[in-house]
MIMAR-824735 format. One line per field, with one value per residue: y, x, z of N, C-alpha, C in turn; residue in one letter. Coordinates in nm, 2 decimals, always signed. Atoms other than C-alpha are relative to their C-alpha. Layout:
n_north: c(Y,...)
n_east: c(X,...)
n_up: c(Z,...)
ca_north: c(Y,...)
ca_east: c(X,...)
ca_up: c(Z,...)
c_north: c(Y,...)
c_east: c(X,...)
c_up: c(Z,...)
rest: c(A,...)
***
This chain:
n_north: c(-0.08,+0.05,+0.16,+0.02,-0.08,+0.12,+0.12,+0.00,+0.00,+0.13,+0.03,-0.05,+0.07,+0.14,+0.05,+0.04,+0.10,+0.15,+0.04,+0.02,+0.14,+0.08,-0.06,+0.07,+0.16,+0.04,-0.04,+0.11,+0.14,-0.01,-0.02,+0.12,+0.08,-0.05,+0.04,+0.18,+0.03,-0.03,-0.14,-0.12,-0.10,-0.02,-0.08,+0.06,-0.03,-0.10,-0.05,+0.08,-0.06,-0.13,+0.02,+0.08,-0.13,-0.06,+0.09,+0.02,-0.13,-0.03,+0.07,-0.06,-0.13,+0.05,+0.07,-0.07,-0.07,+0.06,+0.00,-0.13,-0.01,+0.07,-0.06,-0.16,+0.07,+0.01,-0.12,-0.08,+0.08,-0.01,-0.13,-0.05,+0.08,+0.00,+0.14,-0.03,+0.01,+0.05,+0.08,+0.13,+0.09,+0.02,+0.03,+0.14,+0.04,+0.00,-0.10,-0.09,-0.07,-0.07,-0.10,-0.14,-0.08,+0.08,-0.07,+0.05,-0.02,+0.03,+0.04,+0.12,-0.01,+0.07,-0.06,+0.06,-0.03,-0.07,+0.05,-0.11,+0.02,-0.06,+0.09,+0.00,+0.10,-0.02,+0.05,+0.11,+0.04,-0.03,-0.15,+0.05,+0.06,-0.12,-0.06,+0.09,+0.00,-0.12,-0.04,+0.11,-0.07,-0.11,+0.04,+0.07,-0.09,-0.08,+0.10,+0.02,-0.13,+0.05,+0.10,-0.08,-0.09,+0.08,+0.07,-0.13,-0.02,+0.05,-0.02,-0.12,+0.04,+0.07,-0.08,-0.09,+0.10,+0.06,-0.11,+0.00,+0.09)
n_east: c(+0.13,+0.03,+0.02,+0.14,+0.14,+0.01,+0.06,+0.15,+0.09,+0.02,+0.08,+0.13,+0.04,-0.01,+0.15,+0.05,-0.08,+0.03,+0.14,-0.03,-0.05,+0.13,+0.05,-0.12,+0.01,+0.11,+0.01,-0.06,+0.07,+0.09,-0.05,-0.04,+0.11,+0.04,-0.10,-0.01,+0.14,+0.03,+0.09,-0.08,+0.00,-0.10,-0.12,+0.00,-0.15,-0.03,+0.09,-0.07,-0.14,+0.01,+0.05,-0.10,-0.08,+0.06,+0.02,-0.13,-0.01,+0.04,-0.02,-0.10,+0.03,+0.08,-0.09,-0.10,+0.08,-0.01,-0.12,-0.03,+0.10,-0.05,-0.11,+0.05,+0.08,-0.07,-0.05,+0.08,+0.00,-0.14,-0.04,+0.10,+0.04,-0.11,-0.10,-0.02,-0.14,+0.01,+0.12,+0.05,-0.05,-0.14,-0.01,+0.01,-0.16,-0.08,-0.07,+0.08,-0.08,-0.09,+0.06,-0.02,+0.08,+0.05,+0.00,+0.14,+0.00,+0.14,-0.04,+0.09,+0.08,-0.07,-0.03,-0.12,-0.02,-0.13,-0.09,-0.11,-0.13,+0.03,+0.04,+0.15,+0.05,+0.15,+0.10,+0.12,-0.02,+0.12,-0.04,-0.06,+0.10,+0.06,-0.08,-0.05,+0.12,+0.02,-0.11,+0.02,+0.10,-0.04,-0.07,+0.10,+0.07,-0.08,-0.02,+0.13,+0.00,-0.09,+0.06,+0.11,-0.05,-0.06,+0.14,+0.04,-0.10,+0.00,+0.12,-0.01,-0.08,+0.05,+0.12,-0.08,-0.05,+0.14,+0.06,-0.07,+0.03)
n_up: c(+0.03,+0.12,-0.02,-0.07,+0.09,+0.10,-0.07,+0.01,+0.14,+0.06,-0.10,+0.06,+0.13,-0.02,+0.00,+0.12,+0.06,-0.01,+0.06,+0.14,+0.05,+0.05,+0.09,+0.10,+0.04,+0.06,+0.12,+0.09,-0.01,+0.10,+0.15,+0.04,+0.01,+0.13,+0.12,+0.00,+0.05,+0.12,+0.04,-0.03,+0.12,+0.11,-0.04,-0.13,-0.05,-0.03,-0.13,-0.08,-0.02,-0.05,-0.14,-0.11,-0.01,-0.10,-0.11,-0.06,-0.05,-0.11,-0.11,-0.09,-0.09,-0.14,-0.05,-0.07,-0.09,-0.13,-0.09,-0.04,-0.11,-0.13,-0.08,-0.06,-0.11,-0.10,+0.00,-0.09,-0.13,-0.09,-0.05,-0.09,-0.12,-0.13,+0.04,+0.14,+0.03,+0.16,+0.07,-0.01,+0.09,-0.04,-0.14,+0.00,+0.04,-0.10,-0.02,-0.08,-0.09,+0.10,+0.07,-0.04,+0.09,+0.14,+0.10,+0.09,+0.15,+0.07,+0.14,+0.03,-0.11,-0.15,-0.14,-0.06,-0.12,-0.01,-0.12,-0.08,+0.05,+0.13,+0.11,+0.00,+0.04,+0.03,-0.09,+0.06,+0.11,+0.13,+0.09,+0.14,+0.09,+0.07,+0.12,+0.13,+0.07,+0.07,+0.12,+0.09,+0.10,+0.09,+0.12,+0.09,+0.06,+0.09,+0.09,+0.07,+0.05,+0.12,+0.10,+0.08,+0.14,+0.10,+0.06,+0.10,+0.10,+0.09,+0.09,+0.07,+0.08,+0.05,+0.08,+0.09,+0.08,+0.05,+0.05,+0.11,+0.08)
ca_north: c(+2.69,+2.57,+2.20,+2.26,+2.46,+2.17,+1.91,+2.06,+2.12,+1.77,+1.65,+1.82,+1.66,+1.31,+1.29,+1.32,+1.12,+0.83,+0.86,+0.88,+0.54,+0.34,+0.55,+0.47,+0.10,+0.08,+0.28,+0.06,-0.24,-0.12,+0.00,-0.34,-0.52,-0.28,-0.36,-0.74,-0.71,-0.73,-0.45,-0.22,+0.12,+0.14,+0.34,+0.13,+0.12,+0.47,+0.56,+0.27,+0.45,+0.81,+0.66,+0.46,+0.81,+0.96,+0.68,+0.61,+0.99,+1.02,+0.72,+0.86,+1.19,+1.00,+0.79,+1.08,+1.26,+0.99,+0.96,+1.33,+1.33,+1.05,+1.25,+1.59,+1.38,+1.26,+1.60,+1.75,+1.47,+1.52,+1.90,+1.93,+1.81,+1.74,+1.38,+1.47,+1.46,+1.23,+1.11,+0.82,+0.67,+0.66,+0.54,+0.17,+0.11,-0.01,+0.29,+0.50,+0.62,+0.77,+0.99,+1.37,+1.46,+1.38,+1.52,+1.51,+1.53,+1.56,+1.50,+1.20,+1.11,+1.03,+1.09,+1.00,+0.97,+1.17,+0.99,+1.17,+1.06,+1.25,+0.93,+0.89,+0.61,+0.58,+0.56,+0.34,+0.10,+0.21,+0.55,+0.35,+0.16,+0.45,+0.64,+0.34,+0.32,+0.68,+0.68,+0.37,+0.52,+0.83,+0.68,+0.45,+0.76,+0.92,+0.58,+0.60,+0.95,+0.86,+0.57,+0.78,+1.03,+0.78,+0.60,+0.95,+1.01,+0.70,+0.71,+1.06,+0.92,+0.63,+0.87,+1.09,+0.78,+0.65,+1.00,+1.00,+0.72)
ca_east: c(+0.49,+0.49,+0.48,+0.17,-0.02,+0.05,-0.03,-0.38,-0.46,-0.39,-0.56,-0.87,-0.85,-0.79,-1.18,-1.27,-0.99,-1.12,-1.47,-1.32,-1.15,-1.51,-1.61,-1.26,-1.28,-1.64,-1.60,-1.31,-1.51,-1.79,-1.57,-1.41,-1.75,-1.84,-1.55,-1.58,-1.96,-2.10,-2.26,-1.95,-1.91,-1.71,-1.46,-1.44,-1.02,-0.99,-1.25,-1.08,-0.73,-0.87,-1.06,-0.75,-0.54,-0.78,-0.85,-0.45,-0.41,-0.67,-0.59,-0.23,-0.37,-0.61,-0.33,-0.09,-0.36,-0.41,-0.04,-0.01,-0.31,-0.16,+0.18,-0.03,-0.24,+0.11,+0.24,-0.06,-0.05,+0.31,+0.31,-0.02,-0.10,+0.09,+0.20,+0.28,+0.66,+0.78,+0.54,+0.32,+0.43,+0.80,+0.74,+0.67,+1.04,+1.30,+1.47,+1.23,+1.47,+1.68,+1.43,+1.48,+1.22,+1.06,+1.08,+0.79,+0.82,+0.53,+0.76,+0.85,+0.60,+0.75,+0.77,+1.07,+1.17,+1.49,+1.76,+1.98,+2.28,+2.14,+2.02,+1.67,+1.45,+1.08,+0.80,+0.58,+0.68,+0.36,+0.51,+0.74,+0.45,+0.26,+0.53,+0.62,+0.23,+0.21,+0.53,+0.41,+0.07,+0.21,+0.44,+0.15,-0.03,+0.25,+0.28,-0.09,-0.07,+0.23,+0.04,-0.28,-0.08,+0.10,-0.26,-0.41,-0.09,-0.12,-0.48,-0.43,-0.16,-0.38,-0.68,-0.44,-0.28,-0.64,-0.76,-0.46,-0.56)
ca_up: c(-4.31,-4.68,-4.56,-4.36,-4.62,-4.88,-4.64,-4.57,-4.93,-5.01,-4.69,-4.82,-5.17,-5.02,-4.98,-5.32,-5.46,-5.24,-5.37,-5.74,-5.71,-5.70,-5.97,-6.19,-6.13,-6.24,-6.53,-6.65,-6.57,-6.81,-7.09,-7.09,-7.09,-7.38,-7.60,-7.54,-7.64,-7.96,-8.17,-8.12,-8.28,-8.62,-8.46,-8.12,-8.14,-8.16,-7.90,-7.69,-7.71,-7.65,-7.35,-7.21,-7.25,-7.03,-6.78,-6.73,-6.69,-6.44,-6.25,-6.19,-6.06,-5.82,-5.71,-5.66,-5.48,-5.25,-5.16,-5.12,-4.90,-4.66,-4.64,-4.58,-4.31,-4.14,-4.17,-4.01,-3.72,-3.63,-3.60,-3.39,-3.03,-2.70,-2.84,-3.18,-3.19,-3.32,-3.56,-3.50,-3.81,-3.68,-3.33,-3.44,-3.53,-3.29,-3.37,-3.18,-2.93,-3.16,-3.34,-3.36,-3.63,-3.98,-4.31,-4.58,-4.96,-5.21,-5.54,-5.49,-5.23,-4.87,-4.52,-4.35,-4.00,-3.90,-3.66,-3.40,-3.62,-3.95,-4.10,-4.24,-4.30,-4.45,-4.24,-4.47,-4.75,-4.93,-5.06,-5.30,-5.41,-5.49,-5.67,-5.88,-5.97,-6.05,-6.26,-6.44,-6.53,-6.62,-6.86,-7.00,-7.05,-7.24,-7.43,-7.53,-7.62,-7.88,-8.01,-8.08,-8.26,-8.45,-8.54,-8.66,-8.87,-9.02,-9.11,-9.24,-9.46,-9.57,-9.66,-9.85,-10.05,-10.12,-10.25,-10.50,-10.69)
c_north: c(-0.07,-0.16,-0.01,+0.05,-0.14,-0.10,+0.03,+0.00,-0.14,-0.12,+0.01,-0.09,-0.17,-0.06,-0.02,-0.09,-0.16,-0.02,+0.01,-0.15,-0.09,+0.01,-0.03,-0.13,-0.04,+0.06,-0.07,-0.13,+0.02,+0.01,-0.16,-0.09,+0.05,-0.03,-0.14,-0.01,+0.01,+0.11,+0.11,+0.11,-0.05,+0.02,-0.03,+0.01,+0.14,+0.06,-0.09,+0.07,+0.12,-0.01,-0.02,+0.13,+0.06,-0.06,+0.00,+0.13,+0.05,-0.10,+0.02,+0.11,-0.05,-0.05,+0.10,+0.07,-0.08,-0.02,+0.14,+0.03,-0.09,+0.05,+0.13,-0.04,-0.03,+0.12,+0.08,-0.07,+0.02,+0.15,+0.06,-0.12,-0.03,-0.16,-0.03,-0.03,-0.10,-0.07,-0.13,-0.11,-0.07,-0.07,-0.16,-0.09,-0.06,+0.11,+0.14,+0.10,+0.09,+0.11,+0.14,+0.10,-0.07,+0.13,-0.05,+0.06,-0.02,-0.04,-0.06,+0.00,-0.09,+0.08,-0.08,+0.04,+0.02,-0.06,+0.10,-0.01,+0.07,-0.08,+0.01,-0.14,-0.01,-0.06,-0.11,-0.04,+0.04,+0.13,-0.04,-0.06,+0.11,+0.10,-0.09,-0.02,+0.13,+0.03,-0.10,+0.04,+0.10,-0.04,-0.07,+0.12,+0.08,-0.11,+0.00,+0.15,+0.01,-0.08,+0.06,+0.08,-0.06,-0.08,+0.10,+0.02,-0.12,-0.05,+0.11,-0.07,-0.10,+0.05,+0.08,-0.09,-0.04,+0.12,+0.03,-0.07,+0.05)
c_east: c(-0.04,-0.06,-0.14,-0.13,-0.03,-0.08,-0.15,-0.06,+0.01,-0.07,-0.13,-0.04,+0.02,-0.15,-0.05,+0.05,-0.06,-0.16,+0.03,+0.03,-0.12,-0.03,+0.10,-0.02,-0.15,-0.01,+0.11,-0.05,-0.11,+0.05,+0.05,-0.10,-0.05,+0.07,-0.02,-0.17,-0.02,-0.07,+0.10,+0.00,+0.13,+0.14,+0.06,+0.19,+0.02,-0.05,+0.07,+0.13,-0.03,-0.06,+0.13,+0.10,-0.07,+0.00,+0.16,+0.05,-0.07,+0.04,+0.18,-0.02,-0.05,+0.10,+0.09,-0.05,-0.03,+0.13,+0.01,-0.08,+0.05,+0.14,-0.07,-0.05,+0.14,+0.08,-0.06,-0.01,+0.13,+0.02,-0.12,-0.03,+0.12,+0.08,+0.03,+0.14,+0.08,-0.10,-0.03,+0.06,+0.14,+0.02,+0.00,+0.12,+0.09,+0.10,-0.06,+0.06,+0.10,-0.06,+0.01,-0.13,-0.06,+0.00,-0.13,+0.06,-0.11,+0.06,+0.14,-0.07,+0.09,-0.02,+0.10,+0.01,+0.16,+0.07,+0.07,+0.14,+0.00,-0.06,-0.16,-0.06,-0.17,-0.09,-0.10,+0.08,-0.09,+0.02,+0.09,-0.08,-0.07,+0.07,+0.03,-0.13,-0.02,+0.07,-0.06,-0.15,+0.00,+0.08,-0.08,-0.10,+0.08,+0.00,-0.10,-0.03,+0.06,-0.08,-0.13,+0.04,+0.04,-0.13,-0.06,+0.09,-0.04,-0.13,-0.02,+0.07,-0.07,-0.11,+0.09,+0.05,-0.13,-0.06,+0.09,-0.02,-0.09)
c_up: c(-0.13,+0.00,+0.05,-0.08,-0.11,+0.06,+0.02,-0.12,-0.03,+0.09,-0.02,-0.13,+0.02,-0.01,-0.12,-0.11,+0.04,-0.06,-0.15,-0.02,-0.02,-0.15,-0.14,-0.02,-0.07,-0.14,-0.11,-0.02,-0.14,-0.14,-0.04,-0.04,-0.15,-0.13,-0.04,-0.07,-0.13,-0.04,+0.05,-0.10,-0.12,+0.06,+0.15,+0.00,+0.03,+0.12,+0.12,+0.04,+0.03,+0.15,+0.09,+0.03,+0.14,+0.16,+0.08,+0.08,+0.14,+0.12,+0.06,+0.07,+0.12,+0.08,+0.07,+0.13,+0.11,+0.09,+0.07,+0.10,+0.14,+0.05,+0.06,+0.13,+0.12,+0.03,+0.11,+0.16,+0.08,+0.02,+0.08,+0.11,+0.08,-0.06,-0.14,-0.06,+0.09,-0.05,+0.04,-0.09,+0.01,+0.14,+0.01,-0.01,+0.14,+0.00,+0.07,+0.08,-0.04,-0.12,+0.06,-0.08,-0.13,-0.11,-0.10,-0.14,-0.10,-0.16,+0.02,+0.14,+0.10,+0.12,+0.09,+0.15,+0.02,+0.14,+0.04,-0.06,-0.16,-0.08,+0.00,-0.01,+0.01,+0.12,-0.02,-0.13,-0.14,-0.08,-0.11,-0.08,-0.08,-0.10,-0.11,-0.07,-0.05,-0.09,-0.11,-0.08,-0.06,-0.13,-0.09,-0.05,-0.11,-0.13,-0.09,-0.08,-0.15,-0.10,-0.06,-0.10,-0.15,-0.09,-0.09,-0.11,-0.09,-0.08,-0.09,-0.14,-0.11,-0.10,-0.14,-0.11,-0.09,-0.09,-0.10,-0.12,-0.11)
rest: c(M,R,E,S,V,L,G,S,F,F,S,L,L,I,F,P,A,V,L,A,V,P,V,W,V,I,A,V,A,F,K,L,I,S,V,A,A,P,G,R,R,P,D,W,R,Q,D,L,L,R,W,S,V,W,M,T,G,S,G,A,V,I,L,Y,V,L,G,A,G,A,V,G,L,A,V,H,E,S,S,S,G,A,D,S,T,P,S,Q,E,C,R,D,D,Y,R,A,D,H,L,V,G,Q,T,A,S,Y,V,P,L,R,F,D,C,V,L,D,D,G,G,T,Y,P,S,S,P,A,Y,A,W,I,N,A,L,V,A,A,L,G,L,A,T,I,A,L,V,V,A,K,G,Y,G,A,E,R,R,A,R,A,D,A,A,G,G,E,R)
***
């Protein structure tokens, strides 16, 4: 029951996430152009760092929602209809004769096919790529937050040292 509720939730969120992808790409392109163009703001480095934190974080969220929506759609498809079990994602393999079910996970993202001997195999290698990209963007966000804090601390110390003279 919990799996189908999460699947429905993420299946609905996939549509705004799909619309957010081109907006995200256009925003990144315009920001890169604005940084490269002459006439930048005097605090462009701090602005770019702050903006990068938000964009890597939002990129990780968008990518996770897209992957979770794909898992949710696979769960929904495999649990409704006359021709739903085993899942369509699992039937394309030579092991289709030994399928007994499927399992889904939202952390990490995966939709696995379950064999009659208890073994499992992934229905798609795309989930591994999505998980890796979400982790990379999440770690980049954390690194950028740390760099932003370090830069702010460094500027504060430089201002304090300049004021003592």
